[in-house]
C-alpha positions in Angstrom: 30.4 2.8 13.0 26.7 2.2 13.5 27.3 -1.6 13.1 30.0 -1.6 15.7 27.8 0.3 18.1 24.9 -2.2 17.5 27.2 -5.2 18.0 28.5 -3.7 21.2 25.0 -3.1 22.5 23.9 -6.6 21.6 27.0 -8.0 23.4 26.2 -5.9 26.5 22.6 -7.1 26.5 23.7 -10.7 26.1 26.0 -10.5 29.1 23.2 -9.0 31.3 20.7 -11.6 30.2 23.2 -14.4 30.9 23.9 -13.1 34.3 20.2 -12.6 35.3 18.8 -15.9 33.9 21.8 -18.2 33.7 21.2 -19.2 30.1 23.3 -22.3 29.3 25.2 -23.1 26.2 22.8 -25.7 25.0 20.0 -23.1 24.7 22.2 -20.7 22.8 23.3 -23.4 20.3 19.7 -23.8 19.0 19.8 -20.6 17.0 21.7 -21.7 13.9 19.1 -24.4 13.2 16.3 -21.9 13.7 17.8 -19.5 11.1 17.5 -22.1 8.4 13.8 -22.7 9.2 13.2 -19.0 9.5 14.8 -18.4 6.1 12.3 -20.9 4.6 9.4 -19.0 6.3 10.6 -15.7 4.8 10.7 -17.3 1.4 7.2 -18.6 1.8 5.9 -15.3 3.0 7.4 -13.7 -0.1 5.5 -16.1 -2.4 2.3 -15.6 -0.5 2.6 -11.8 -0.8 3.5 -12.1 -4.4 0.4 -14.2 -5.2 -1.8 -11.7 -3.3 -0.3 -8.6 -5.0 -0.6 -10.2 -8.5 -4.3 -10.7 -7.8 -4.8 -7.3 -6.2 -3.1 -5.3 -9.0 -4.9 -7.1 -11.7 -7.7 -4.5 -11.6 -5.7 -1.4 -11.7 -5.6 -0.8 -15.5 -9.1 -2.1 -15.9 -11.0 0.2 -13.4 -11.8 3.1 -15.8 -13.1 0.6 -18.5 -15.0 -1.3 -15.9 -16.9 1.8 -14.8 -17.6 2.6 -18.4 -19.0 -0.9 -18.8 -21.4 -0.5 -15.9 -22.4 2.9 -17.1 -23.5 1.4 -20.5 -25.2 -1.6 -18.8 -27.0 0.3 -16.0 -27.0 3.9 -17.0 -30.8 3.9 -17.7 -32.1 1.4 -15.1 -33.0 1.7 -11.5 -29.9 0.4 -9.7 -27.2 1.3 -7.2 -25.2 2.8 -10.1 -28.0 5.1 -11.2 -28.8 6.1 -7.6 -25.2 7.2 -7.1 -25.2 8.8 -10.6 -28.2 10.9 -9.7 -26.4 12.1 -6.5 -23.4 12.9 -8.6 -25.5 14.8 -11.1 -27.1 16.9 -8.3 -23.7 17.8 -7.1 -22.6 18.5 -10.6 -25.4 21.2 -11.1 -24.1 23.0 -8.0 -20.4 23.0 -9.1 -20.8 23.1 -12.9 -18.4 20.1 -13.2 -18.1 18.4 -16.6 -20.3 15.2 -17.0 -17.5 13.2 -18.7 -15.5 12.9 -15.5 -18.3 11.2 -13.4 -16.4 7.9 -13.6 -13.4 9.5 -11.9 -15.5 10.3 -8.9 -16.9 6.8 -8.8 -13.4 5.4 -8.9 -12.2 7.7 -6.2 -15.1 6.7 -3.9 -14.3 3.0 -4.5 -10.6 3.4 -3.9 -11.2 5.4 -0.7 -13.8 2.9 0.6 -11.3 0.1 0.1 -8.5 1.8 1.9 -10.8 3.1 4.7 -12.0 -0.5 5.4 -8.4 -1.6 5.5 -7.6 1.2 7.9 -10.4 0.0 10.3 -9.8 -3.7 10.2 -6.0 -4.0 10.1 -5.4 -3.0 13.7 -8.3 -5.2 14.9 -7.1 -8.2 13.0 -3.5 -7.5 14.1 -4.6 -7.4 17.7 -6.6 -10.7 17.3 -3.5 -12.2 15.8 -1.5 -11.2 18.9 -4.0 -13.2 20.9 -4.8 -16.2 18.7 -1.8 -16.4 16.4 -0.9 -15.2 12.9 -1.9 -18.2 10.8 -5.6 -18.4 11.7 -6.2 -14.7 11.1 -4.1 -14.8 7.9 -6.3 -17.6 6.6 -9.5 -15.8 7.4 -8.2 -12.7 5.5 -7.2 -14.8 2.5 -10.6 -16.6 2.4 -12.2 -13.2 2.3 -10.0 -12.0 -0.5 -10.8 -15.1 -2.5 -14.5 -14.5 -1.9 -14.1 -10.9 -3.2 -12.5 -12.1 -6.4 -15.1 -14.8 -6.8 -17.9 -12.1 -6.6 -16.0 -9.9 -9.0 -15.9 -12.7 -11.6 -19.7 -12.9 -11.6 -20.4 -9.1 -11.0 -23.0 -8.6 -13.7 -24.2 -5.5 -11.8 -22.4 -2.6 -10.2 -23.9 -3.6 -6.8 -22.2 -6.9 -6.8 -18.9 -5.3 -7.9 -19.1 -2.8 -4.9 -19.9 -5.7 -2.6 -16.8 -7.5 -3.9 -14.6 -4.4 -3.3 -16.2 -4.1 0.2 -15.3 -7.6 1.2 -11.8 -7.2 -0.3 -11.2 -4.1 1.8 -12.3 -5.8 5.0 -10.0 -8.7 4.3 -6.9 -6.7 3.3 -5.2 -7.0 6.7 -3.2 -9.9 5.3 -0.4 -7.5 4.2 0.2 -6.3 7.8 -0.1 -9.8 9.1 2.5 -11.0 6.6 4.9 -8.3 7.9 4.2 -9.5 11.4 5.2 -13.0 10.3 8.4 -11.6 8.9 9.1 -9.9 12.2 8.4 -13.0 14.2 10.6 -15.2 12.0 13.6 -12.9 11.9 16.1 -11.3 14.2 17.9 -7.9 14.1 20.3 -9.3 11.5 17.8 -10.9 9.1 14.9 -8.4 9.5 16.3 -6.1 6.8 16.5 -9.0 4.4 12.9 -10.0 5.2 11.6 -6.5 4.6 13.6 -6.3 1.4 11.7 -9.4 0.3 8.4 -7.7 1.1 9.4 -4.7 -1.0 10.5 -7.0 -3.8 7.1 -8.7 -3.8 5.4 -5.3 -4.1 7.6 -4.4 -7.0 7.1 -7.6 -8.9 3.4 -7.6 -8.2 2.9 -4.1 -9.6 4.9 -5.0 -12.7 3.2 -8.3 -13.6 -0.3 -7.9 -12.2 -1.6 -4.9 -14.2 0.0 -6.3 -17.4 -1.7 -9.7 -16.8 -5.0 -8.1 -16.1 -4.9 -6.0 -19.3 -3.8 -9.1 -21.3 -6.7 -11.2 -20.1 -9.2 -8.3 -20.6 -8.2 -7.5 -24.2 -9.7 -10.7 -25.7 -13.0 -10.2 -23.9 -16.0 -9.1 -26.0 -18.1 -6.7 -24.0 -21.3 -7.6 -25.8 -20.9 -11.3 -25.2 -21.0 -11.3 -21.4 -19.2 -10.0 -18.3 -16.4 -7.5 -19.1 -13.3 -8.4 -17.0 -14.5 -11.9 -16.1 -11.2 -13.5 -17.2 -8.8 -11.4 -15.1 -11.2 -11.9 -12.1 -11.1 -15.7 -12.5 -7.3 -15.5 -12.8 -7.2 -13.4 -9.6 -9.5 -16.0 -7.9 -7.2 -18.8 -8.9 -4.2 -17.0 -7.4 -6.1 -16.3 -4.2 -7.1 -20.0 -3.8 -3.4 -21.0 -4.4 -2.4 -18.5 -1.7 -4.9 -20.1 0.8 -3.4 -23.5 0.1 0.1 -22.2 0.5 -0.6 -20.7 3.9 -2.7 -23.6 5.1 -0.3 -26.4 4.3 3.2 -24.8 4.3 3.5 -21.7 6.4 3.8 -22.5 10.1 2.5 -20.5 13.1 5.3 -18.0 14.0 3.9 -16.6 17.3 4.3 -19.2 20.0 1.6 -19.5 22.7 3.8 -18.2 25.5 4.3 -14.9 23.6 0.6 -14.2 22.9 -1.1 -11.3 24.5 -4.4 -11.6 26.4 -7.3 -10.6 24.2 -8.5 -7.8 26.4 -5.0 -6.2 26.5 -4.6 -6.7 22.8 -7.9 -5.1 21.8 -7.3 -2.2 24.2 -4.6 -1.0 21.8 -7.0 -0.8 18.9 -8.2 2.7 19.7 -4.6 3.9 19.4 -4.5 2.7 15.8 -7.9 4.1 14.7 -7.8 7.6 16.3 -6.0 10.1 14.0 -4.9 12.1 17.0 -3.4 9.1 18.7 -1.7 8.0 15.5 0.0 11.4 14.9 1.2 11.4 18.5 2.3 7.7 18.4 0.3 7.0 21.6 0.5 3.3 21.1 4.3 3.3 21.3 5.8 3.0 24.8 9.4 3.5 26.1 10.2 6.5 23.8 12.3 9.4 24.9 11.0 12.9 24.4 13.3 13.5 21.5 12.2 10.2 19.8 8.5 11.0 20.3 9.0 14.5 18.9 10.9 13.2 15.8 8.3 10.4 15.2 5.4 12.8 15.5 6.8 15.2 13.0 7.8 12.3 10.7 4.3 10.9 11.0 2.7 14.2 10.0 5.1 14.4 7.0 4.3 10.8 6.0 0.6 11.4 6.2 0.5 14.7 4.2 2.8 13.1 1.6 0.7 10.0 1.1 -2.6 11.9 1.3 -1.7 14.0 -1.7 0.4 11.4 -3.5 -2.2 8.6 -3.3 -4.9 10.8 -4.7 -2.8 11.9 -7.7 -1.5 8.4 -8.2 -5.0 7.0 -8.2 -6.3 9.4 -10.9 -3.4 8.8 -13.4 -5.2 5.9 -15.0 -8.3 8.1 -15.6 -6.1 10.8 -17.1 -4.5 8.3 -19.6 -7.9 6.8 -20.3 -9.8 10.1 -21.0 -7.0 12.3 -22.4 -4.7 9.8 -24.2 -7.3 7.1 -24.9 -5.1 4.4 -23.4 -6.6 0.9 -23.7 -6.3 -1.6 -20.8 -3.2 -3.1 -22.4 -1.5 0.3 -22.8 -2.4 1.0 -19.1 -0.7 -2.4 -18.2 2.4 -1.5 -20.2 2.5 1.9 -18.4 2.5 0.1 -15.0 5.2 -2.3 -16.4 7.6 0.6 -17.1 6.9 2.2 -13.7 7.3 -1.1 -11.9 10.6 -2.0 -13.7 12.2 1.3 -12.7 11.1 0.8 -9.1 12.2 -2.9 -9.0 15.7 -2.0 -10.2 16.1 0.7 -7.7 14.5 -1.2 -4.8 16.4 -4.3 -5.5 19.7 -2.5 -6.0 20.3 0.9 -4.3 17.4 1.1 -1.8 18.2 -2.3 -0.2 21.8 -1.3 0.6 21.1 2.1 2.1 22.3 2.8 5.6 20.3 5.0 8.1 21.9 8.3 7.0 21.8 7.4 3.4 18.1 6.5 3.8 17.4 10.0 5.2 19.1 11.6 2.2 17.3 9.4 -0.3 13.9 10.2 1.4 14.5 13.9 1.1 15.5 13.6 -2.5 12.5 11.5 -3.3 10.1 14.0 -1.7 11.6 16.8 -3.7 11.3 14.8 -6.9 7.6 14.2 -6.4 6.3 17.8 -7.0 8.0 18.1 -10.4 6.8 14.7 -11.4 3.1 15.7 -10.9 3.7 19.1 -12.5 4.9 17.3 -15.6 1.7 15.3 -15.6 -0.3 18.6 -15.2 1.4 19.8 -18.4 0.5 16.6 -20.1 -3.2 17.3 -19.4 -3.0 20.6 -21.3 -3.9 20.4 -25.0 -0.9 22.6 -26.1 1.7 22.4 -23.3 4.9 24.5 -23.4 8.0 23.2 -25.3 7.1 19.5 -25.7 4.2 17.3 -26.6 1.6 16.1 -24.0 2.9 12.5 -24.3 6.5 13.7 -23.6 5.3 15.5 -20.4 3.3 12.4 -19.4 6.3 10.1 -19.5 8.7 12.6 -18.0 6.3 12.8 -15.1 5.9 9.0 -14.8 9.7 8.4 -14.8 10.2 11.0 -12.1 7.2 9.5 -10.3 8.8 6.0 -10.4 12.2 7.3 -9.2 10.5 9.1 -6.2 8.2 6.2 -5.3 11.1 3.7 -5.2 12.6 5.5 -2.2 10.0 7.7 -0.5 7.9 5.4 1.7 10.6 2.7 2.3 13.2 5.3 3.4 10.8 7.2 5.6 9.8 3.9 7.2 13.5 3.2 7.8 13.9 6.6 9.4 10.9 5.8 11.7 12.4 2.4 12.7 15.7 4.0 13.5 14.0 6.2 16.1 12.5 3.3 17.9 14.0 0.9 20.5 13.9 -2.7 19.4 11.0 -3.6 21.8 8.9 -0.7 20.3 9.7 -1.1 16.7 6.6 -3.1 15.8 4.3 -0.5 17.4 6.1 2.3 15.5 5.8 0.6 12.2 2.2 -0.3 12.9 1.4 3.3 13.7 3.1 4.4 10.5 1.1 1.9 8.4 -2.1 3.0 10.0 -1.3 6.6 9.1 -0.6 5.5 5.5 -3.9 3.6 5.3 -5.8 6.6 6.6 -4.1 8.9 4.0 -4.9 6.5 1.2 -8.5 6.3 2.4 -9.1 10.1 2.1 -6.6 11.0 -0.7 -8.3 9.3 -3.8 -11.8 10.6 -2.9 -10.5 14.2 -2.5 -8.3 14.2 -5.6 -11.1 12.6 -7.7 -13.5 15.2 -6.6 -11.1 18.0 -7.5 -10.4 16.2 -10.8 -14.1 15.9 -11.5 -14.8 19.6 -10.7 -11.8 21.3 -12.1 -10.1 18.9 -14.5 -6.7 17.1 -14.5 -4.4 20.0 -15.1 -5.7 21.9 -12.1 -5.7 18.8 -9.9 -2.1 17.9 -10.6 -0.9 21.5 -10.3 -2.5 22.0 -6.9 -1.1 18.6 -5.8 2.4 19.4 -6.9 2.4 22.7 -5.0 1.1 21.1 -1.8 3.7 18.3 -2.1 6.4 20.9 -1.6 5.3 21.2 2.1 6.3 17.7 3.2 9.5 17.9 1.3 10.5 21.1 3.1 9.3 19.7 6.5 11.5 16.6 6.0 14.5 18.7 5.0 14.2 20.7 8.2 13.6 17.6 10.4 16.5 17.0 12.8 16.8 13.3 13.7 
């Protein structure tokens, strides 16, 4: 029914356009040739995103061990690490927090810094790409990412490692630029396929990247030199390959006649960095009152969900490192299992969902998230009820993977369904900015609670709060 309605609407628009501009048949016959070229562009964007995500996820299972390494190397010297450690210890005396969780707070601060820089730069870089084209800005971002991995490979001090993460966060607008390229190179019929390829790149990246990072790190002798040098060099090689791919094979997809003036483009930036403007979808024009109301509520649900979810997700590796003594390889295998479940669901069921089915799947996913983290809370207790801590951990991780496969993608589909075609890019851009802001604050807050109160308290509080967006989405009338 929805497909018939869409076809009818497109037919009606085509007739009106033909009457007003007298488009001839020769112009209309160009489209089939373009589709083949656009299909090639979508495939190249998939490869570019995959290379980037393999390099980006390399560090995920290594971060707890990396922080332990810098603690051993610099714990008694006058460096940035010890300066931050003294600040943490001063706060520790006020709160009575346990000393063994200091690395969690460090990790949370690094994760939040990375996401916050991405939140600030993504709309600015996106606006510059509207004025100067996608390819130049994409290359600048990829050069920055390669530089960050190069610095990581020689990060003998914590200061250099922080600088590497800082540059990486500033350069991470390449993901939103890649999505813009997909939008440029696709029409209404092929856009779903393009976004499915983006989702598949994320799934494969989060399967292979962490496992590869752990595999490279396990043969490194800490006493012989830099810990984590090999995965960093591998990430650097992937980043340089990505630069070459974009430079020589991916064409510019935004023609000069469609580019916006720089002043007009940058004037939109404030709408993407002001939380109030984001929650009210100020950057989106041509919305009805009903559409704006639905999007504002959905945006709030999306923000609350990702704010809590990202914080709890970020601290899982510290829980398995401290409580279950997982090595980097075991962390990588954990991400492998989670990624495989997500890939099967995203490549199968999620890609075929219609708009109404996507709403149902989003509601189910949000209701699965609270029990998933409650199971993880039980895993953090020395003597949990009924089952062993390891059972509760994996029960929570499986539920976590099931929920993650649908939650964000289905809420994104719900948002896109509320937007007219000419405003869809602005709607999705606003939603991505809300997500980046949530991911900037979530890890730092969750890590602080984890550090002060422990894992069980953190995951219990988080699971209770996550009931709120689930109920809000259930009551949302689209």
